[in-house]
N, C-alpha and C positions, 0 to 999 in steps of 0.2 A: 609446494614447488609447482612451477609452470614449465612444461616441456613444450617448446616451440618447434614444430616440424618444418622442414624445408618446403618451399612452394611446390616442388616437384614430387614430394613424398606421395607414395601410392597408398591406397586404402589398406593394402596388406601390411605395409610398414606401420601405419597408424595402429592397426589391430595388434601387431606384434609388440609395439610399445605398451599398449594397454594390457596385454597379457603379461608382460614383464613386470608392470606395476602390480598387478594382481598377485603374481608369484611372490612378491615381497610382502604381501599381506596388506596392501593399501588399495584404495579405490581410485579408478581412473575416470575422469570426467572430460570427454572430448568437447572442445569448443570450436566448431567450424567457423572460419572467417572468410572474408572475401578473397584473400590471396593464399592463405595457408591455414592449417589446422593447429590449434594448441591443445594440450592435454593437461588438465589440472590433476594434481595428485593430492588426495585428501585421506585423512585417517592417521597420519603420522603425528606423533606427539612432539618430536624434536626436529632439528634440521636434518635434511637428507643429503647424502653424498652425491654430488652431481655426476661423479664418475659411474654411478650405477646405470645411468641412462644416456649419457652424452655420446657413448660409442655405438649406440644402436643405429641401424640403417634408417635414414630419413630424418634424424634428429638434427636440428640446427643449433639450439642452445637450451640450457636449463636455467631457469630464473627462480631464485628462492622467493617465497612469499612469507613475509615477516608477520603479517596480521594473524591473530588467532582465529579470526573468522575468514576461512579460506574461500568458500563459494560466494560469499557476499562481497568480498574484497574487490576493489578496482584493480589491484595488482594481478589477480587471476583473470579478471574479465574487464579489460579497459573500456570497452564500448558500453554506453549507457543502455540499460534495458528499457524497452518500450512495450507496454502491455496494451493489447487491443481487445476491447470488449465486444460481446456479440452484436451490439447495436452500432458498431463501427467507431465508437469513441476510443480515444487513445490516452494513455497516461504515461507521460515521459517524452523525451525528445523535444520537439518543438511545441508539443501540445500541453496545455494546462487544462486539467479536468475539473469541472465543478460538480460536486455531489451535494444534494440538499434533501431535506425531509425532516419529519418530526423526530423527537427523541424516542417516542413510543408510537406504535400503530394502535390506534384507539378504536376505529370503526372503518367500515368500507367507505362510507361517505367522506370521512376525514382524509384517508390516505389517497383517495381518488382526487379530492380537491387539491391536496398538496401536489400530487404528481402533475396535475394539469398546469399549475402556475410555475412549478420548477422547470418543466419542459418549455413552456412559453417564454420564460426568462432566459433560457439558454443553458440550463443544467442538462447533464446527460446521464446522471446516475441518481436514482432514488435511494435515500438512506432512511432507516427507521428501525426501531427495536421491536422484534417479536418476542425476544427473551431479554429480560431486564435484570441484570445483576445489581440489585439495590442494596444500599448500606443497611436499611431497615427491612426486616422480614415482613413488616406490615405495609410497606409501600407496594404500589402496583408493579407486578412482576412480568407483565406482558401476556399476550394471548397465545404464544407458542405457535404450533403448526397452523391453526386458523389465521393467525396474524401473518404468517409467511404466505399463505394463499391470497390474503387480501393484498399484500404488497406486490406479489407477482402479477396479479390481475391489473393492478393500477399501473405498474411499470410497463407492462405490455401494451396497455391501452394508450400510452403516451410516448412510446418509443424509447423508454428509458431502460438502462441497465439497473441492477438492484444489488445493494450491499446491506448486510445485516450481521449482527454479532452472534457468535456461538459462545456458549458459556461452559459446555462440557462436551464429551465425545458424542453422546446421544443427540444433543441439539446440533452439533456440527454436521452430523449425517443428514439431519433434516434441512439445515441451511444449505448444504451442498446440493440438495435435490431441487431447491427452489431459487436460490440466489445465484448471481453471477460473480460475486466477490464475498468471501467469508472474512468477517472482521474478528480479530483477536483483540479484546479490550485491554486496557491498561492493567487491570487486576489479574489478567491471565498471561501477561507478557512472559512470565517465568514459570508457567504451567507446562513443563517440558513434555509431559506425556500427551497433552492436548496439542502442543505445537507439532510433535511428531505425527500425530493422527491427521491433522489438517494437511500436513505435508504429503500425505498419501491420497488426498481427495481430488487432486488435479484441478482445482479451481484457484483463481487468483486469491491471495490472502493479504489483508492489511494487518500489519503488526504495529499496534500502538505502543508508544513508549510508556513504560511504567511510571508511576507517580514519583518515584525516587531513583529511577534507573540511570546509570551512566550511559554514555553513548556506546561504549564497548558492550555493555550488557544488552542494550537494545539490538545492536547488530548481531550479537551471538544468539539472541532469540530468533532473529530472522534466519540465522544459519541452521537452527534446528529444523525449520520448515523446509529450507532448501536441501538439507541433508536427507530429508524424507523423499526427495525426488521431485519437488515442486519448485520450479525456477521462476514462477510468477508471483513474486512477493513485492509488496508495497510498504514502505516505512511511513509511519504517521507520527508526527510530533503533536502532542495534545496537551502539553503543559505539565510542569512539575510542581510539586508542593513547595511553598515558601513560608517565611515567617510573617509575611504581610497579608492580612485578611481582606485587603481592599479589593482584590480579585480572587476568583476561585482558585486559579493556578497561575503560574508564570509561563507564557508561551515562549519557549526557548528557541528563538529563530537562529541563534548562533549554532546551537546543536544541530538544527536542521541543515544549515549550510555546511557544517562539518561533515555530517553523514553523507551529503551529496558528493563530497570530495573523496571520502573513504570508500564508498560503496557505489556500485553500478546500478543499484535498485532505485526506482522512482521514490521520491519523498514528497509526501503531502502534509498539509497542516490542518489542524482542527481548532480554529479560533473560538468556537463556541465553548468547548470544555477548557480551552486555554485561558479564557478570561472569565466566563460565567456571567458576563455583563452584556446585555443586548447591544447597547450603543458602542461597545468596543469591538464587536465581531467584525464589522465592515473594515475599520481601520487596520486591524491585525491581519485580516485576509489580504488586504492590499500590501501590507508590509511583507507577508509571507511570499507572495508572488514576486515582489521586488527582490526578495532575497534568494529567489531561485526555486520556489516550491513548484512541483509538477502537478499540483492540484490542491483544492481545499474541500473539506467535508464540513458542512454547516447545517446547524439545526434551524428549521423554519416551521412555523405553525400558523394557520390562518387566524386563530384566536388564542394567543398565548395564555391569556388569563384563565382559559378553560382547560389547558393542557394537563394531562395526568402526570407528566414528568418534565422537569427542567423548562417550564414555560418562560422563566425569567431571562433565559439566554437565547430564546428562539426569535429569529427575525420574522417580522410580519411580511406578507407577500411583496409589498412595495419596496421594503428594505432589501429583500433578497434580489429583486430585479435590479435595483440600483447597484448593489454589490457586483453583480455579474457585469454590468456595463463598465464599471470602474476597473474590474479585472481585465476586461478586453483592452482597455486603454493602456494599462500598465504592461500587459503581455506584448502589445504591439511595439511599445518603446524598446522592449528587450529582444525584438525579432521573433517573438513567439505568438501563439494564438490560443484562444479558448476553444477547446475541442468540441466538435459537434457530432451527432449521430450520423452514421453512414459516411463518415469522412468529410461532412460539410462543416466548414469553419466560418466563423464570423470575419468579416473584412476588418480593416483597421478601425480604430476607435471612431464611434459615431457621436 
């Protein structure tokens, strides 16, 4: 339920409504607005009687929230969430954020080289894996904390924010120490204890859609993070499994557009994992922004043939730069812009 307060409601009246909600055994989530405050009621399993709260001083109306994901829902929070990173880049609203980097951090030289050309091309977030949850136990598993240190140094040297994946609670704590965004991979989308844990770390969190997850399951995974007290959540469509082996996955842009309508959270696309084919990454990145994506997260490597992980889907530097220019053009047509560090944005298409 969403309790909308009157414009003239006092802070005391808001506090009393929150206390009344708590006395009923539920949790109150105040949502300050430009003209009035709304209060979300969470923790109830069924419909609530409006009469419990409509008579309280300062209350304008009570609106039922039908979605099972309360905090994530646009019913509870109509305005779109915009996340601002430490380097000034924004995700959501009018801004489209470009995140780029290798699948895995391999060496200091490699990650610095990538960070340099990602920043030069117009990216604002450096991605890369310090912990790699691989299908085979014999595949490269990442450098762990040393990899995080390499990434942080490279990101700082080039004015980039940093995102990397956590695979368990221990690695999540390390990632929170070094990174600006914690990524929950597709395999961990329903690792509920880990989702709760990262919800308490107070860093922006990317929740990637699981390989066979419904949109509702995806949004409920984000609800776990928000229920832990973290409202800085980013949804990521990264492709779902299909019967057709021609591509690695199927990048479900319809689900991405649907999620943007159902939720106030920013939604980004991962065309690298969504296709698994280098030459398809650019076209699907363009399609994602055209469909309303608030950003893209793309794999790029200076020498893909030498990559320790997923080289076949990594863009070479020139392809990455071309992709960013094309995204600038598409964003401009839609009245949006590719975000830049410190609030600097690219002018219309060049």
